[in-house]
KOLRODREN-218001 format. One record per atom (N, C-alpha, C): z negated, y, x. Coordinates in steps of 0.1 Angstrom, whole numbers, padded with zeros to 4 digits, always signed. Layout:
KOLRODREN-218001
ZYX
...
This chain:
KOLRODREN-218001
+0000-0012+0008
+0000+0000+0000
+0000+0012+0009
+0009+0022+0006
+0010+0034+0014
-0002+0043+0012
-0004+0053+0021
-0015+0062+0019
-0014+0070+0006
-0001+0075+0003
+0001+0082-0009
-0003+0073-0021
+0001+0061-0021
-0003+0052-0032
-0018+0050-0034
-0025+0050-0023
-0039+0049-0023
-0045+0061-0030
-0040+0073-0025
-0045+0085-0031
-0042+0086-0046
-0030+0081-0050
-0025+0082-0064
-0034+0073-0072
-0037+0061-0067
-0045+0051-0075
-0059+0057-0077
-0065+0063-0067
-0078+0070-0069
-0077+0081-0078
-0066+0089-0078
-0065+0101-0086
-0063+0096-0101
-0056+0086-0103
-0054+0081-0117
-0066+0077-0124
-0077+0073-0116
-0089+0069-0122
-0098+0080-0126
-0095+0092-0122
-0104+0104-0125
-0103+0108-0139
-0115+0111-0145
-0115+0115-0159
-0110+0129-0161
-0109+0137-0150
-0104+0151-0151
-0091+0152-0144
-0083+0142-0143
-0070+0142-0135
-0060+0152-0142
-0060+0153-0155
-0051+0163-0161
-0054+0177-0158
-0067+0180-0157
-0072+0194-0154
-0068+0197-0139
-0070+0187-0130
-0066+0189-0116
-0051+0191-0115
-0044+0184-0123
-0029+0185-0123
-0024+0199-0127
-0029+0203-0139
-0025+0216-0144
-0031+0228-0137
-0044+0226-0133
-0051+0237-0127
-0047+0240-0112
-0040+0230-0106
-0036+0233-0092
-0020+0234-0091
-0014+0235-0103
+0001+0236-0103
+0006+0248-0094
+0000+0259-0095
+0005+0271-0087
+0003+0268-0072
-0008+0262-0068
-0011+0259-0054
+0000+0249-0049
+0003+0239-0057
+0012+0229-0053
+0026+0235-0052
+0030+0243-0062
+0044+0249-0062
+0046+0259-0052
+0035+0266-0048
+0036+0276-0037
+0033+0270-0024
+0021+0268-0021
+0017+0263-0008
+0021+0248-0005
+0019+0239-0015
+0022+0225-0013
+0036+0222-0010
+0045+0229-0018
+0059+0226-0017
+0065+0232-0004
+0059+0243+0001
+0063+0248+0014
+0060+0238+0026
+0048+0232+0024
+0044+0222+0034
+0053+0210+0034
+0056+0205+0022
+0065+0194+0020
+0079+0196+0026
+0084+0208+0024
+0097+0211+0029
+0098+0210+0044
+0087+0212+0051
+0087+0211+0066
+0090+0197+0071
+0087+0187+0063
+0088+0174+0067
+0102+0167+0062
+0110+0175+0056
+0123+0170+0051
+0134+0174+0062
+0145+0166+0061
+0156+0169+0070
+0154+0164+0084
+0147+0154+0087
+0145+0148+0100
+0141+0159+0111
+0129+0165+0109
+0125+0175+0119
+0122+0169+0132
+0122+0178+0143
+0121+0173+0156
+0106+0173+0161
+0097+0179+0153
+0083+0180+0157
+0081+0186+0171
+0089+0197+0174
+0088+0204+0186
+0079+0216+0185
+0078+0224+0195
+0070+0236+0195
+0074+0245+0184
+0087+0247+0182
+0091+0256+0171
+0087+0251+0158
+0088+0238+0156
+0083+0232+0143
+0069+0234+0140
+0060+0232+0150
+0046+0234+0149
+0042+0249+0147
+0050+0258+0153
+0048+0272+0150
+0051+0275+0136
+0061+0269+0130
+0065+0271+0116
+0054+0266+0107
+0048+0254+0111
+0037+0248+0103
+0025+0257+0103
+0022+0262+0115
+0011+0272+0116
+0013+0284+0107
+0025+0289+0107
+0027+0301+0098
+0025+0297+0083
+0030+0286+0079
+0029+0282+0065
+0014+0279+0062
+0007+0273+0071
-0008+0271+0068
-0015+0285+0066
-0012+0294+0075
-0019+0307+0074
-0015+0314+0062
-0002+0314+0059
+0003+0320+0046
-0004+0314+0034
-0008+0301+0035
-0014+0295+0024
-0029+0297+0024
-0034+0306+0032
-0048+0310+0033
-0057+0301+0040
-0051+0292+0049
-0059+0284+0058
-0062+0294+0070
-0074+0294+0075
-0078+0303+0086
-0071+0298+0099
-0069+0307+0108
-0063+0304+0121
-0071+0293+0128
-0084+0294+0128
-0092+0283+0134
-0089+0269+0128
-0089+0269+0115
-0087+0256+0108
-0072+0251+0110
-0063+0260+0109
-0049+0257+0111
-0046+0251+0125
-0052+0257+0135
-0051+0251+0149
-0057+0238+0150
-0068+0235+0144
-0075+0222+0144
-0066+0212+0137
-0060+0215+0126
-0052+0206+0118
-0040+0202+0127
-0034+0212+0133
-0022+0209+0141
-0025+0201+0153
-0036+0204+0160
-0040+0196+0171
-0042+0181+0168
-0048+0179+0156
-0050+0165+0152
-0037+0158+0148
-0028+0166+0141
-0015+0161+0137
-0007+0157+0149
-0007+0165+0160
+0001+0162+0172
-0003+0148+0178
-0016+0144+0176
-0021+0132+0182
-0015+0119+0174
-0011+0122+0162
-0008+0110+0153
+0006+0109+0149
+0014+0120+0150
+0027+0120+0145
+0037+0117+0156
+0048+0111+0153
+0059+0108+0163
+0072+0109+0157
+0083+0110+0165
+0096+0112+0160
+0102+0100+0153
+0096+0088+0156
+0101+0076+0150
+0097+0074+0136
+0088+0082+0131
+0083+0081+0117
+0094+0086+0107
+0094+0079+0096
+0102+0084+0085
+0096+0097+0080
+0104+0105+0071
+0098+0117+0066
+0086+0114+0057
+0086+0103+0050
+0074+0100+0041
+0063+0096+0050
+0065+0088+0060
+0054+0084+0069
+0047+0097+0076
+0056+0106+0080
+0051+0118+0087
+0043+0126+0077
+0048+0128+0065
+0041+0136+0055
+0028+0129+0051
+0027+0116+0050
+0015+0109+0047
+0005+0111+0058
+0010+0111+0070
+0001+0113+0082
-0005+0127+0081
+0003+0137+0077
-0002+0150+0076
-0013+0151+0065
-0011+0144+0053
-0021+0144+0043
-0034+0138+0047
-0032+0127+0055
-0044+0120+0060
-0052+0129+0070
-0045+0137+0078
-0051+0147+0087
-0059+0157+0079
-0053+0162+0068
-0060+0172+0060
-0073+0166+0054
-0073+0154+0050
-0085+0147+0044
-0095+0146+0055
-0091+0141+0067
-0100+0139+0078
-0106+0153+0083
-0097+0163+0082
-0102+0176+0087
-0114+0181+0078
-0113+0179+0065
-0123+0184+0056
-0135+0174+0056
-0133+0161+0056
-0143+0152+0055
-0147+0148+0041
-0158+0143+0039
-0162+0139+0025
-0165+0151+0016
-0163+0149+0003
-0166+0160-0006
-0180+0164-0005
-0183+0177-0007
-0197+0182-0006
-0206+0178-0017
-0219+0178-0014
-0229+0175-0024
-0232+0186-0034
-0232+0184-0046
-0236+0194-0056
-0251+0193-0059
-0256+0203-0067
-0269+0203-0071
-0273+0190-0078
-0284+0184-0075
-0289+0172-0081
-0302+0175-0089
-0302+0172-0102
-0313+0175-0110
-0325+0166-0107
-0337+0172-0106
-0349+0164-0104
-0358+0165-0116
-0361+0154-0123
-0368+0154-0136
-0383+0157-0133
-0389+0162-0144
-0404+0164-0144
-0408+0178-0139
-0399+0187-0136
-0402+0200-0132
-0391+0210-0135
-0393+0223-0133
-0383+0233-0135
-0374+0233-0122
-0361+0231-0125
-0351+0232-0114
-0344+0246-0115
-0343+0252-0103
-0338+0266-0103
-0325+0267-0095
-0315+0273-0101
-0302+0276-0095
-0300+0291-0095
-0294+0295-0083
-0291+0310-0082
-0276+0311-0078
-0270+0321-0083
-0256+0324-0080
-0255+0338-0074
-0247+0339-0063
-0245+0351-0056
-0230+0353-0054
-0226+0365-0051
-0212+0368-0048
-0208+0383-0050
-0196+0386-0048
-0192+0400-0050
-0188+0403-0064
-0186+0415-0067
-0181+0419-0080
-0167+0412-0083
-0166+0407-0095
-0153+0401-0099
-0150+0387-0094
-0160+0381-0088
-0157+0367-0083
-0158+0357-0094
-0164+0360-0105
-0166+0351-0116
-0179+0345-0117
-0190+0351-0112
-0203+0346-0112
-0208+0344-0127
-0206+0354-0135
-0212+0353-0148
-0206+0342-0156
-0193+0341-0156
-0186+0330-0164
-0190+0317-0158
-0191+0316-0145
-0195+0304-0138
-0209+0300-0142
-0218+0309-0143
-0232+0306-0147
-0232+0300-0161
-0224+0306-0170
-0223+0300-0183
-0217+0286-0183
-0207+0284-0175
-0200+0271-0174
-0210+0260-0169
-0218+0264-0159
-0229+0255-0154
-0239+0252-0165
-0243+0262-0172
-0253+0260-0183
-0247+0251-0194
-0235+0252-0197
-0229+0243-0207
-0229+0228-0201
-0225+0227-0189
-0225+0214-0183
-0238+0207-0184
-0249+0214-0180
-0262+0208-0180
-0268+0206-0194
-0264+0215-0203
-0269+0213-0217
-0262+0201-0223
-0249+0199-0220
-0242+0187-0225
-0248+0174-0219
-0254+0175-0207
-0261+0164-0201
-0275+0161-0207
-0279+0170-0216
-0292+0168-0223
-0303+0176-0218
-0301+0185-0209
-0311+0193-0203
-0314+0206-0211
-0327+0210-0210
-0330+0223-0217
-0328+0234-0206
-0319+0243-0209
-0314+0253-0199
-0317+0267-0203
-0321+0275-0193
-0324+0289-0195
-0314+0297-0186
-0306+0306-0192
-0298+0315-0185
-0305+0328-0182
-0304+0333-0170
-0311+0345-0166
-0300+0355-0161
-0300+0367-0167
-0291+0378-0163
-0298+0387-0154
-0295+0386-0141
-0301+0395-0131
-0293+0407-0127
-0283+0410-0135
-0274+0422-0132
-0279+0434-0140
-0287+0442-0134
-0293+0454-0141
-0287+0467-0136
-0276+0465-0127
-0270+0477-0121
-0260+0484-0131
-0253+0476-0138
-0243+0481-0147
-0248+0482-0161
-0243+0492-0169
-0246+0493-0183
-0242+0480-0190
-0252+0474-0197
-0250+0461-0203
-0245+0450-0194
-0250+0451-0181
-0245+0442-0171
-0248+0427-0174
-0259+0424-0181
-0262+0410-0184
-0258+0407-0198
-0253+0416-0206
-0251+0414-0220
-0240+0403-0222
-0230+0403-0213
-0219+0393-0214
-0225+0379-0213
-0235+0377-0203
-0241+0364-0202
-0249+0360-0214
-0255+0370-0220
-0262+0368-0233
-0253+0363-0244
-0241+0368-0244
-0230+0364-0254
-0227+0350-0251
-0224+0346-0239
-0221+0333-0235
-0233+0323-0239
-0245+0327-0237
-0256+0319-0240
-0257+0316-0255
-0254+0326-0263
-0254+0323-0278
-0243+0313-0281
-0231+0315-0275
-0220+0306-0278
-0223+0292-0274
-0229+0290-0262
-0232+0277-0257
-0243+0271-0264
-0253+0279-0268
-0265+0274-0275
-0276+0271-0266
-0278+0280-0256
-0290+0280-0247
-0297+0293-0248
-0310+0293-0243
-0317+0305-0243
-0314+0315-0232
-0317+0327-0234
-0313+0337-0224
-0324+0348-0222
-0326+0352-0209
-0334+0363-0206
-0326+0373-0197
-0326+0386-0201
-0319+0395-0193
-0327+0408-0192
-0324+0416-0182
-0331+0428-0180
-0325+0441-0186
-0332+0451-0186
-0326+0464-0191
-0319+0471-0179
-0310+0480-0183
-0303+0487-0172
-0313+0495-0163
-0310+0493-0150
-0318+0499-0139
-0332+0492-0137
-0335+0482-0145
-0347+0475-0142
-0346+0467-0129
-0358+0466-0122
-0358+0459-0110
-0354+0444-0112
-0342+0440-0107
-0338+0426-0110
-0348+0415-0106
-0355+0418-0096
-0365+0408-0092
-0376+0406-0103
-0379+0416-0110
-0389+0415-0121
-0383+0407-0132
-0370+0407-0134
-0363+0399-0144
-0365+0384-0141
-0364+0381-0128
-0365+0367-0124
-0380+0363-0126
-0389+0372-0123
-0404+0368-0125
-0406+0365-0140
-0402+0374-0149
-0404+0371-0163
-0397+0358-0167
-0385+0356-0162
-0378+0344-0166
-0385+0331-0161
-0389+0331-0149
-0396+0319-0143
-0409+0316-0150
-0416+0326-0154
-0429+0324-0161
-0426+0318-0175
-0416+0324-0182
-0412+0319-0195
-0407+0305-0194
-0399+0302-0184
-0393+0288-0183
-0404+0278-0181
-0414+0281-0173
-0425+0272-0170
-0433+0270-0183
-0436+0281-0190
-0444+0280-0202
-0438+0272-0213
-0424+0272-0213
-0417+0265-0224
-0410+0253-0219
-0414+0248-0208
-0409+0235-0203
-0393+0233-0203
-0387+0243-0196
-0373+0242-0194
-0370+0233-0182
-0359+0226-0183
-0355+0217-0172
-0348+0225-0161
-0339+0234-0164
-0330+0241-0155
-0330+0256-0158
-0332+0264-0148
-0330+0279-0150
-0319+0283-0141
-0309+0289-0146
-0297+0294-0139
-0298+0309-0138
-0299+0314-0126
-0300+0329-0124
-0288+0335-0119
-0282+0343-0127
-0270+0351-0123
-0276+0363-0115
-0267+0370-0107
-0271+0382-0100
-0260+0392-0101
-0263+0404-0098
-0253+0415-0098
-0243+0413-0087
-0230+0415-0089
-0221+0415-0079
-0223+0426-0069
-0222+0424-0056
-0225+0434-0047
-0215+0433-0035
-0212+0445-0029
-0204+0445-0018
-0211+0440-0005
-0204+0431+0002
-0211+0424+0013
-0215+0434+0025
-0208+0446+0025
-0211+0455+0035
-0221+0466+0031
-0227+0465+0020
-0238+0475+0015
-0251+0469+0019
-0257+0474+0029
-0270+0469+0035
-0281+0469+0024
-0282+0480+0017
-0293+0482+0008
-0292+0472-0004
-0280+0469-0008
-0278+0459-0019
-0281+0445-0014
-0277+0442-0002
-0280+0429+0004
-0295+0427+0006
-0302+0438+0010
-0316+0437+0012
-0323+0434-0001
-0318+0440-0012
-0324+0438-0025
-0321+0424-0029
-0310+0418-0026
-0307+0404-0029
-0317+0395-0022
-0320+0398-0010
-0330+0390-0002
-0343+0391-0009
-0347+0403-0014
-0360+0404-0021
-0359+0396-0034
-0348+0396-0041
-0347+0388-0054
-0349+0374-0051
-0343+0369-0040
-0345+0355-0037
-0359+0352-0033
-0365+0360-0025
-0379+0358-0021
-0389+0358-0033
-0387+0367-0042
-0396+0368-0054
-0393+0356-0063
-0381+0352-0064
-0378+0340-0073
-0384+0328-0067
-0383+0326-0054
-0388+0314-0048
-0403+0314-0049
-0409+0325-0047
-0424+0326-0049
-0429+0323-0063
-0421+0328-0073
-0426+0326-0087
-0422+0312-0092
-0411+0307-0088
-0406+0294-0094
-0411+0283-0085
-0414+0285-0073
-0419+0275-0064
-0408+0270-0054
-0396+0270-0059
-0385+0265-0051
-0372+0270-0058
-0362+0273-0049
-0348+0275-0054
-0340+0262-0050
-0336+0254-0060
-0330+0241-0057
-0316+0242-0051
-0309+0252-0056
-0295+0253-0051
-0290+0267-0053
-0284+0272-0042
-0278+0286-0043
-0263+0284-0041
-0255+0289-0051
-0241+0289-0050
-0236+0302-0046
-0226+0303-0037
-0219+0315-0035
-0205+0314-0042
-0202+0323-0051
-0190+0322-0059
-0180+0331-0052
-0168+0325-0049
-0157+0333-0044
-0144+0331-0052
-0137+0341-0053
-0124+0341-0061
-0113+0335-0052
-0107+0324-0057
-0097+0317-0050
-0085+0325-0046
-0083+0336-0053
-0072+0345-0050
-0074+0354-0038
-0087+0355-0034
-0090+0365-0023
-0088+0359-0009
-0085+0346-0008
-0082+0339+0004
-0092+0341+0015
-0088+0346+0027
-0097+0347+0038
-0108+0358+0036
-0105+0368+0027
-0115+0378+0024
-0127+0371+0017
-0124+0361+0010
-0135+0353+0003
-0145+0347+0014
-0139+0342+0025
-0147+0337+0035
-0156+0347+0042
-0150+0359+0044
-0157+0370+0050
-0169+0374+0040
-0167+0374+0027
-0177+0377+0018
-0188+0366+0019
-0184+0354+0019
-0194+0343+0019
-0203+0343+0031
-0197+0347+0043
-0204+0347+0055
-0215+0358+0054
-0212+0369+0048
-0222+0380+0046
-0234+0376+0038
-0231+0368+0028
-0242+0363+0019
-0250+0352+0025
-0244+0345+0034
-0250+0332+0039
-0264+0335+0045
-0265+0345+0053
-0278+0347+0060
-0289+0352+0050
-0284+0360+0040
-0293+0366+0031
-0298+0356+0020
-0289+0348+0015
-0291+0340+0003
-0293+0325+0006
-0291+0321+0019
-0293+0307+0022
-0285+0298+0013
-0272+0300+0014
-0262+0293+0005
-0262+0278+0007
-0262+0270-0004
-0261+0256-0003
-0247+0251-0004
-0239+0257-0013
-0225+0253-0014
-0217+0265-0020
-0204+0263-0020
-0194+0273-0025
-0188+0268-0038
-0186+0278-0047
-0178+0276-0059
-0166+0285-0058
-0154+0279-0058
-0142+0286-0057
-0136+0287-0071
-0135+0299-0077
-0130+0301-0090
-0115+0305-0090
-0110+0305-0102
-0096+0310-0105
-0085+0303-0097
-0087+0291-0093
-0077+0284-0085
-0064+0281-0094
-0066+0281-0107
-0054+0279-0115
-0045+0291-0114
-0050+0302-0109
-0041+0314-0108
-0036+0316-0094
-0040+0308-0085
-0037+0310-0070
-0025+0302-0066
-0015+0308-0060
-0004+0300-0054
-0006+0295-0040
-0019+0296-0035
-0022+0292-0022
-0032+0281-0022
-0045+0284-0021
-0055+0274-0022
-0060+0268-0009
-0053+0273+0002
-0056+0267+0015
-0070+0271+0020
-0076+0282+0014
-0089+0286+0018
-0099+0275+0018
-0097+0266+0008
-0107+0254+0007
-0107+0246+0020
-0096+0245+0027
-0096+0237+0039
-0103+0244+0051
-0106+0257+0049
-0113+0264+0060
-0128+0266+0058
-0133+0264+0046
-0146+0268+0043
-0156+0260+0052
-0154+0247+0054
-0164+0240+0062
-0163+0245+0076
-0152+0248+0082
-0151+0253+0096
-0157+0266+0097
-0155+0275+0088
-0160+0289+0089
-0174+0291+0085
-0179+0283+0076
-0193+0285+0070
-0202+0274+0073
-0197+0262+0077
-0206+0251+0079
-0211+0244+0066
-0206+0249+0055
-0210+0243+0042
-0197+0239+0035
-0198+0233+0023
-0187+0228+0016
-0186+0233+0002
-0174+0231-0004
-0171+0235-0018
-0177+0224-0027
-0185+0228-0037
-0191+0218-0046
-0183+0218-0059
-0178+0230-0063
-0171+0231-0076
-0159+0240-0075
-0149+0238-0083
-0137+0247-0084
-0134+0250-0098
-0129+0262-0100
-0125+0267-0114
-0110+0264-0116
-0107+0256-0126
-0093+0252-0128
-0088+0257-0141
-0095+0267-0147
-0091+0272-0160
-0101+0281-0166
-0099+0287-0178
-0108+0296-0184
-0118+0290-0194
-0115+0278-0198
-0124+0271-0208
-0137+0267-0201
-0147+0265-0210
-0161+0262-0205
-0161+0249-0197
-0152+0240-0200
-0153+0227-0193
-0143+0227-0181
-0137+0238-0177
-0127+0238-0167
-0133+0241-0153
-0147+0241-0152
-0153+0241-0139
-0156+0227-0135
-0150+0222-0124
-0151+0208-0121
-0157+0206-0107
-0164+0195-0106
-0169+0191-0092
-0157+0189-0083
-0158+0194-0071
-0147+0194-0062
-0145+0180-0055
-0133+0175-0056
-0129+0162-0050
-0118+0165-0040
-0121+0163-0027
-0111+0167-0017
-0099+0157-0018
-0101+0145-0021
-0090+0136-0022
-0080+0140-0033
-0086+0144-0045
-0078+0148-0056
-0071+0161-0053
-0077+0170-0045
-0071+0183-0041
-0059+0180-0032
-0061+0172-0022
-0050+0169-0013
-0039+0162-0020
-0042+0153-0028
-0032+0145-0035
-0023+0155-0044
-0030+0164-0051
-0023+0173-0060
-0015+0183-0051
-0020+0187-0040
-0013+0197-0031
+0000+0191-0026
+0000+0178-0021
+0011+0173-0014
+0018+0162-0023
+0014+0160-0035
+0020+0150-0044
+0035+0151-0044
+0042+0141-0039
+0057+0141-0038
+0064+0134-0050
+0056+0130-0060
+0062+0123-0071
+0069+0131-0082
+0066+0145-0081
+0072+0153-0091
+0077+0166-0085
């Protein structure tokens, strides 16, 4: 059985294969098809060809560091005697090996309040992602509290309250200009008093280069950890359309917020997607979830095998 057949068999068993197929269409048609074309027409795999591959990887939002690693590993395994399909399969295997195993997501621990925090810049999709996570855990049978920590904007947390009503979970939000750390304190106390299983804390979007805002985020985390006892998982949410800028953003949040994993949103609208292949290299952490659409169930656990298969799938 060929490597592509192995990937296909694994992909066909996924319960969310249709969402991966439709949600990654633009990345496949843009970035994936450009990669595939490089392996057609009996290429020579010389320096010029590898330079072209490097350019395509970078254009697809793979970082220079990651692209160079991928090419270095590919050079060790590819040879001119391979057929086009064999060479392309080798490339796909190198991509999988480069990323490694899929990252670990938050794991619920019964018998106590589990606390999740989301951070990121304005427009990354934190609020919607908070709601999608809340629906996921509610559907699993957990008692979930959504917390709106965005008190900077007028009605900053009101949208999360609307989502909470629609999903059917409780919500606590602050007033405009209220100290966001105090919102977390109130929410943590309420969650413990009323035996919630999971508390999901949204935060205001902030620019990574604004020191005062990042200092406030550090305070929010410190207060939340003190009041709740533990923060079980901190997600940094980045917009899949921002490419390498998303990595710059995440690096800035990493020291302040002690990020556990990355959520990449809006991949259904991105014609690139290569940033996912760089996150581990650049941040030392992995992607746990990806956004493949606007519906509440379109936030999916990230599967690197499914991602690579969809990116390089040569059957359609």
